[in-house]
C-alpha positions in Angstrom: 78.2 123.7 130.7 76.2 122.2 127.9 78.8 119.4 127.4 79.3 118.6 131.1 80.5 115.0 131.5 81.2 114.5 127.8 84.4 113.0 126.6 85.7 114.6 123.4 88.7 113.8 121.1 90.1 116.6 118.9 92.7 115.6 116.4 95.5 118.0 115.3 94.8 120.2 118.3 98.3 121.5 119.1 97.6 124.9 117.5 95.3 126.9 115.2 91.7 125.8 114.6 92.2 122.6 116.5 93.3 124.4 119.6 90.4 126.8 119.5 88.0 123.9 119.1 89.5 122.1 122.1 89.3 125.2 124.3 85.6 125.8 123.3 84.6 122.2 124.1 86.3 122.5 127.4 84.5 125.8 128.2 81.3 123.9 127.6 82.3 121.3 130.2 83.8 118.5 128.1 86.9 116.5 129.0 89.1 117.0 126.0 91.7 114.6 124.6 94.2 116.7 122.5 95.7 114.6 119.7 98.9 115.9 118.0 101.7 114.4 115.9 104.9 116.4 116.5 104.3 119.7 118.3 104.7 118.7 121.9 105.1 122.3 123.1 102.1 123.4 121.2 100.0 120.6 122.5 101.0 121.3 126.1 100.1 125.0 125.5 96.6 123.8 124.4 96.3 121.8 127.6 97.4 124.9 129.6 94.7 127.0 127.9 92.0 124.3 128.5 92.9 124.3 132.2 92.8 128.1 132.4 89.2 127.9 131.0 88.1 125.5 133.7 88.3 122.3 131.7 90.4 119.1 131.8 92.7 118.2 129.0 94.7 115.1 128.2 97.4 114.6 125.6 97.6 111.7 123.0 100.5 111.8 120.5 100.3 110.1 117.1 99.6 110.2 113.4 96.0 109.9 112.3 97.0 108.7 108.9 97.8 105.3 110.5 94.7 103.2 111.0 96.3 101.1 113.7 97.2 104.2 115.7 93.7 105.6 115.5 92.2 102.2 116.5 94.5 101.9 119.5 94.0 105.6 120.5 90.2 105.3 120.5 90.3 102.0 122.3 92.6 103.5 125.0 90.3 106.5 125.4 87.2 104.3 125.8 89.1 102.0 128.3 90.2 105.0 130.4 87.0 107.1 130.3 84.4 104.3 129.6 83.1 106.2 126.6 83.8 108.7 123.8 81.0 111.1 123.1 82.5 113.5 120.6 85.0 113.1 117.8 86.3 116.2 116.0 88.5 115.3 113.0 90.5 118.5 112.6 94.0 117.2 111.7 95.0 118.4 108.2 97.9 119.5 106.1 98.2 121.7 102.9 100.8 122.2 100.3 100.6 125.2 98.0 102.0 124.8 94.5 101.2 124.0 90.9 99.5 120.7 90.2 102.1 119.9 87.5 104.9 120.1 90.2 103.1 117.9 92.7 104.7 114.5 93.5 103.0 111.2 94.2 104.5 111.3 97.7 102.9 114.7 98.3 99.6 113.4 97.0 99.7 110.4 99.3 100.6 112.5 102.3 97.8 115.1 101.8 95.1 112.4 101.2 96.3 110.2 104.0 96.1 112.9 106.6 93.2 115.0 105.4 90.8 112.2 104.2 92.1 108.8 105.4 92.7 110.3 108.8 88.9 111.1 109.0 88.1 107.6 107.8 90.4 106.0 110.3 89.0 107.8 113.4 85.4 107.4 112.3 85.8 103.7 111.5 87.5 103.2 114.9 84.7 104.9 116.9 81.4 104.1 115.2 80.9 100.6 116.6 81.2 102.1 120.1 78.9 105.0 119.3 76.3 102.6 117.7 76.4 100.4 120.8 75.5 103.4 122.9 73.0 104.8 120.4 74.6 108.2 120.7 77.6 110.2 119.6 78.6 113.3 117.7 81.2 113.6 114.9 82.3 116.9 113.4 84.8 116.9 110.5 86.7 120.1 109.7 86.6 120.7 105.9 87.4 123.9 104.0 85.7 126.3 101.6 88.1 124.9 99.0 86.4 121.5 99.4 83.3 123.3 98.1 84.8 125.5 95.4 88.3 124.3 94.7 91.5 126.4 94.9 94.1 127.0 92.3 97.5 125.8 93.5 95.9 123.6 96.2 94.3 121.0 93.9 94.8 117.9 96.0 94.1 119.7 99.3 90.8 120.8 97.7 90.1 117.3 96.5 90.8 115.9 100.0 88.3 118.3 101.6 85.7 117.6 98.9 86.0 114.0 99.8 85.5 114.9 103.5 82.3 116.7 102.5 80.8 113.7 100.6 81.9 111.3 103.3 80.2 113.5 106.0 76.9 113.5 104.1 76.9 109.8 103.4 78.0 108.7 106.9 75.4 111.0 108.5 72.6 109.2 106.6 74.0 105.8 107.6 74.4 106.6 111.3 71.3 108.8 111.9 69.0 105.8 112.8 71.6 104.9 115.5 71.3 108.4 117.2 74.7 109.6 115.9 75.0 113.0 114.2 77.7 113.7 111.6 78.4 117.2 110.4 81.3 119.2 108.9 82.5 122.8 109.3 84.0 124.4 106.2 86.2 127.3 107.3 87.1 130.2 105.0 90.4 132.1 105.3 91.3 131.7 109.0 94.3 133.5 110.5 96.3 130.4 111.6 99.8 129.1 111.2 98.7 127.2 108.0 98.3 130.6 106.3 101.6 132.0 107.4 102.9 131.1 103.9 101.1 134.1 102.5 102.8 137.5 102.3 101.2 140.6 103.8 100.2 141.7 100.3 98.6 138.3 99.5 96.7 138.5 102.8 95.5 142.0 102.0 94.3 140.8 98.6 92.4 137.9 100.3 90.8 140.3 102.8 89.5 142.5 100.0 87.5 139.5 98.7 85.9 138.8 102.1 82.7 140.9 102.6 83.2 141.1 106.3 86.7 142.6 105.6 88.7 140.4 107.9 90.2 137.0 108.2 88.4 134.6 110.5 89.8 133.6 113.9 90.0 130.2 115.4 87.3 131.0 117.8 84.9 131.7 115.0 85.2 128.0 114.1 85.4 126.7 117.6 82.1 128.2 118.6 80.3 126.6 115.6 81.8 123.2 116.4 80.7 123.7 120.0 77.2 124.3 118.9 77.2 121.2 116.6 78.3 119.1 119.6 75.6 120.1 122.1 71.9 119.6 122.3 71.1 122.9 120.6 71.9 121.3 117.3 70.1 117.9 118.0 68.2 118.0 114.7 71.1 118.9 112.5 73.1 116.2 110.7 74.6 115.7 107.3 75.4 119.4 106.9 78.5 121.2 105.7 78.4 124.5 107.7 80.4 127.2 105.8 82.1 129.8 108.0 83.8 132.2 105.7 82.7 135.8 106.3 80.7 135.8 103.1 83.7 134.9 101.0 81.8 132.6 98.7 
C-alpha cells in the first residue's frame, strides 16, 4: 500500500488506459477520483473495479478542455479531501485521417483535450501542491509524440507538446518538491485502437519486437511506480512503454 492515504485524480478514466491507471493507484492504497466526460456506464464500471481491488473511488463528470471546469473540480476535491497528492492527466482523443482533410474544428478539439486539458489541470493544482511542498503529476503522452505518426499529425503534435510541457514544468516545480513525468505508451489494446482492422493490427504487431500489443496494465503499473516513493528521484522524464516498437 505504497500510496496509502493519498488522494489521486485520473482524468479520462472511464475506460482503457485511464481505467487501468485508476485501478493500479487504488491497489497501491490511493483514494481515486475518476474523471470522465460522457461515459457514465464506463466510469461506474471503473469505480466497481476499484472497489473490487480494495480501493475507494469517486466520480467527477466534466470536460477537461474547459479551464473553469478543471479549476472547480480541483477546488472541490481539495475542499472534500483537504488535499490532492497525485494528478494523472490521461484524457485524450484521436482522429485518424489525412492532414489535408483535417478541419480547423477538429484541430481545436484535439489540441483542447490533449494539450490544453493538461495545462488546465496542472495550472489549477500547482498552487496547492506548492503550498504543501509536495505532489506528483504524471501526463500520459504517446510514442507518436516522440516520432510522429502519418495520418495522426495533430494528435502527434499535441502529444509532442505534452512532452515539452512535462520537461519544462518539472524543472520549474522541482525546487518545491513536486515531480512531473510523462508516460509515452506504444500500441495499446484499448477502445481507441478499435478503428484498426484485424489485418492492420497484425501488421502493427509484426513491427513490435515483443510481438504483442500492450495492455492497459502495462501502463498502469508504470504510472503507479512514478507516483510512489520508489521513483522519488525521477522527474522531467518521458518514460516510453512500447514493447521495443521504437
